[in-house]
C-alpha positions as CSV (number, residue, x, y, z in Angstrom):
1,M,12.1,4.6,11.4
2,L,13.8,7.7,10.0
3,C,17.1,6.0,10.1
4,L,15.7,3.1,8.1
5,C,14.3,5.6,5.5
6,C,17.8,7.2,5.2
7,R,19.5,3.8,4.7
8,T,16.9,2.8,2.1
9,L,17.3,6.0,0.2
10,C,21.1,5.5,0.2
11,S,20.6,1.9,-1.1
12,S,18.3,3.2,-3.8
13,N,20.9,5.8,-4.9
14,T,23.5,3.0,-5.2
15,F,21.1,1.0,-7.4
16,A,20.5,4.1,-9.5
17,Q,24.2,4.6,-10.2
18,K,24.7,1.0,-11.4
19,S,21.4,0.3,-13.2
20,E,19.0,1.7,-15.7
21,V,16.3,3.7,-14.0
22,T,13.0,4.9,-15.5
23,T,11.4,7.8,-13.8
24,Q,7.6,8.3,-13.9
25,Q,5.0,10.5,-12.3
26,L,1.7,9.2,-11.0
27,V,-1.4,10.0,-9.0
28,W,-3.0,7.5,-6.6
29,L,-6.7,7.9,-5.7
30,F,-7.9,5.8,-2.8
31,Y,-10.8,5.1,-0.4
32,Y,-9.9,3.1,2.8
33,N,-12.7,1.8,4.9
34,T,-12.5,0.0,8.3
35,I,-15.6,-1.6,9.9
36,T,-15.3,-2.6,13.6
37,F,-17.7,-5.3,14.4
38,N,-16.7,-5.8,18.1
39,K,-13.6,-5.7,20.3
40,N,-12.2,-8.8,18.6
41,Y,-12.9,-8.4,14.8
42,F,-12.7,-5.6,12.2
43,L,-12.8,-5.6,8.4
44,S,-10.7,-3.3,6.2
45,T,-11.4,-2.6,2.5
46,E,-9.3,-0.5,0.1
47,F,-10.1,0.8,-3.4
48,F,-7.2,2.2,-5.4
49,E,-7.1,3.8,-8.8
50,R,-3.5,4.5,-9.8
51,R,-3.0,6.7,-12.8
52,Y,-0.2,8.3,-14.7
53,S,-0.2,12.1,-14.3
54,D,0.5,12.8,-18.0
55,P,-1.3,11.4,-19.9
56,F,-3.9,10.9,-17.1
57,K,-4.5,7.2,-17.8
58,S,-4.8,4.1,-15.7
59,H,-1.7,2.2,-14.5
60,Q,-3.2,-0.1,-11.9
61,S,-6.6,-0.7,-10.3
62,L,-7.2,-2.8,-7.2
63,I,-9.6,-3.8,-4.5
64,R,-8.2,-5.3,-1.3
65,T,-10.2,-6.6,1.7
66,H,-8.9,-8.2,4.9
67,L,-10.5,-9.5,8.1
68,H,-8.6,-9.0,11.4
69,R,-8.7,-10.7,14.7
70,Q,-7.5,-8.6,17.7
71,L,-5.0,-10.7,19.7
72,N,-4.4,-8.1,22.4
73,P,-4.6,-4.3,22.7
74,H,-1.6,-3.9,20.4
75,L,-1.4,-6.9,18.2
76,D,-3.8,-8.2,15.5
77,F,-3.8,-10.9,12.8
78,G,-5.3,-10.5,9.4
79,I,-6.2,-12.6,6.4
80,G,-7.3,-11.0,3.1
81,F,-7.5,-11.0,-0.7
82,T,-6.7,-8.5,-3.5
83,Y,-8.0,-8.4,-7.0
84,F,-5.5,-6.5,-9.1
85,L,-5.4,-5.2,-12.7
86,Q,-2.1,-4.3,-14.2
87,K,-2.0,-2.1,-17.2
88,P,1.1,-1.2,-19.3
89,H,4.1,0.2,-17.5
90,D,4.6,2.8,-20.2
91,P,2.3,5.8,-19.9
92,N,2.6,6.4,-23.7
93,S,1.4,2.9,-24.6
94,T,-1.7,2.8,-26.8
95,S,-2.6,-0.6,-25.4
96,S,-5.4,-1.0,-22.8
97,F,-4.4,-4.6,-22.1
98,A,-4.9,-5.4,-18.4
99,I,-3.4,-8.5,-16.6
100,P,-5.4,-9.8,-13.6
101,E,-3.6,-10.8,-10.4
102,L,-5.2,-12.8,-7.6
103,R,-3.5,-12.1,-4.3
104,P,-4.4,-13.8,-1.0
105,H,-2.3,-12.7,2.0
106,V,-1.8,-13.0,5.8
107,E,-0.4,-10.3,8.0
108,L,0.5,-9.4,11.6
109,N,0.1,-5.8,12.9
110,Y,1.5,-4.1,15.9
111,K,0.0,-0.7,16.8
112,L,0.8,1.7,19.6
113,H,-1.5,4.7,20.3
114,T,-0.6,7.5,22.6
115,E,-1.8,11.1,23.0
116,K,1.4,12.4,21.3
117,F,1.9,9.9,18.5
118,N,0.8,6.7,16.8
119,F,3.1,3.9,15.6
120,H,2.2,1.0,13.3
121,S,4.4,-1.9,12.0
122,R,3.2,-4.7,9.8
123,L,4.5,-7.9,8.4
124,R,2.5,-9.2,5.3
125,L,3.1,-12.3,3.3
126,E,1.4,-12.3,-0.2
127,N,0.7,-15.2,-2.6
128,R,0.7,-13.5,-6.0
129,N,-1.0,-15.3,-8.9
130,F,-0.5,-13.6,-12.3
131,R,-2.7,-14.7,-15.2
132,N,-0.8,-16.2,-18.1
133,T,-0.6,-14.2,-21.3
134,A,0.4,-14.7,-24.9
135,N,0.5,-12.1,-27.7
136,N,-1.4,-9.5,-25.5
137,E,-4.2,-12.0,-24.8
138,L,-5.1,-13.8,-21.6
139,I,-4.6,-17.6,-21.6
140,D,-5.4,-20.3,-19.1
141,G,-3.3,-20.7,-15.9
142,Y,-1.4,-18.5,-13.5
143,N,2.3,-17.8,-12.6
144,T,2.8,-17.8,-8.8
145,N,5.1,-15.7,-6.7
146,Y,5.5,-15.0,-2.9
147,R,6.4,-11.7,-1.5
148,M,7.2,-10.4,2.0
149,R,6.4,-6.8,3.0
150,F,7.6,-4.9,6.0
151,L,5.8,-1.6,6.9
152,F,6.7,1.0,9.5
153,S,4.6,4.1,9.9
154,G,4.1,6.9,12.5
155,D,1.9,9.9,12.7
156,V,1.8,12.9,15.0
157,P,-0.9,15.7,15.5
158,I,0.5,19.0,14.2
159,V,-2.7,21.0,14.7
160,K,-5.4,20.2,17.2
161,L,-9.0,21.0,16.2
162,K,-12.3,21.0,18.1
163,N,-14.0,17.9,19.4
164,H,-10.7,15.9,19.6
165,L,-10.1,16.2,15.9
166,A,-6.6,17.0,14.4
167,V,-4.4,17.6,11.5
168,K,-1.8,14.9,11.4
169,L,1.6,14.4,9.8
170,K,2.3,10.8,8.7
171,V,5.6,9.1,7.6
172,T,5.8,5.6,6.2
173,D,8.4,3.2,4.9
174,E,7.6,-0.2,3.4
175,I,10.1,-2.5,1.9
176,H,9.2,-5.6,-0.2
177,F,11.2,-8.8,-0.9
178,S,10.4,-11.6,-3.3
179,V,10.8,-14.8,-1.3
180,A,9.8,-17.6,-3.7
181,G,8.4,-18.2,-7.2
182,V,8.9,-17.2,-10.8
183,Y,10.2,-13.6,-10.3
184,D,13.6,-12.8,-8.7
185,S,13.2,-15.2,-5.8
186,G,15.0,-14.1,-2.6
187,K,15.7,-10.6,-3.9
188,F,14.7,-7.0,-3.3
189,D,11.4,-6.1,-5.0
190,Q,10.7,-2.5,-4.1
191,N,10.6,0.2,-1.4
192,R,8.0,2.9,-0.8
193,I,8.8,5.9,1.3
194,G,6.0,8.5,1.9
195,I,4.9,11.5,3.8
196,S,1.4,12.8,4.0
197,V,-1.0,15.1,5.9
198,S,-4.5,14.0,7.0
199,V,-7.3,16.3,8.2
200,D,-10.1,14.9,10.4
201,I,-13.5,15.9,9.1
202,T,-15.3,14.0,11.7
203,K,-14.3,11.3,14.2
204,S,-14.9,8.7,11.6
205,L,-13.8,10.5,8.4
206,S,-10.5,12.1,7.3
207,L,-9.0,13.4,4.1
208,E,-5.4,12.5,3.3
209,T,-2.9,13.8,0.7
210,G,0.8,13.3,0.4
211,Y,3.9,12.2,-1.6
212,L,5.2,8.7,-2.1
213,N,8.5,7.6,-3.7
214,W,8.1,4.1,-5.2
215,Y,11.4,2.5,-6.1
216,Q,10.8,-0.8,-7.8
217,K,12.9,-3.6,-9.4
218,R,11.9,-4.6,-12.9
219,P,11.5,-8.4,-13.0
220,G,14.3,-10.4,-14.6
221,I,16.5,-7.5,-15.6
222,D,19.0,-5.1,-14.0
223,A,16.7,-2.0,-14.1
224,F,14.3,-0.1,-11.8
225,Y,11.3,2.2,-11.8
226,N,11.6,5.4,-9.7
227,R,8.1,6.7,-9.4
228,H,7.0,10.0,-7.9
229,I,3.4,9.8,-6.7
230,V,0.8,12.1,-5.3
231,R,-1.6,10.3,-3.1
232,I,-5.1,11.7,-2.5
233,G,-7.8,9.8,-0.6
234,I,-10.4,9.2,2.1
235,N,-10.1,7.2,5.3
236,H,-13.5,6.1,6.7
237,K,-14.1,4.3,10.0
238,I,-17.4,2.7,11.0
239,N,-17.8,1.3,14.5
240,L,-20.8,-1.1,14.6
241,E,-20.1,-2.0,18.2
242,K,-20.6,1.6,19.2
243,E,-23.8,2.0,17.1
244,K,-25.3,-1.1,18.7
245,S,-24.5,0.1,22.2
246,D,-26.0,3.5,21.4
247,G,-29.1,1.9,20.0
């Protein structure tokens, strides 16, 4: 995974030398909830508020929920939906115009858990439907695009706490490709490389903060966004199967 990160960074630097790059600073606030119903099914829900750091105004807002079927101890299949609001890409814009996006997706996850580390890889296919606009107003209909996302992440405990709790270091790399539709079909879309630290508060609740570099192609032109992001959020797990057995 680290080798992949290095190669991606080198590719990003190559793009930067040849293309126009706009640098921005943001803060992502999130709440990630996972409800385990039984050994076969679990539901994950994410709330994100993504804001520019200066001025502190909204860039994107989204809610994503996805239901998963456990195929074996390491592999699961998920199907989900995202409601997404895109505000102006310029932090100094005075407009509050928001473009809705409806985004169903399917995904396949591989997870390996050991005492020394955890590894997660994910393949996700998204059907992105952008509301049509004209003169900063929403009009009928949607533009459609399909995107493939490849995620690799790993975490290791760096400090062990009481009651099997820990402080963990996490590294992630996720690359996106546009595969069909109205925007740059068959081309690189973006890459996100991050590092974060999570602290277990309880067995079901942890706090996470870290840094994410978001390098994104701007649709239709030879230009990119290079975004430096501070991520702050809560991870929350609810195991209904355990609660039922305890009851």
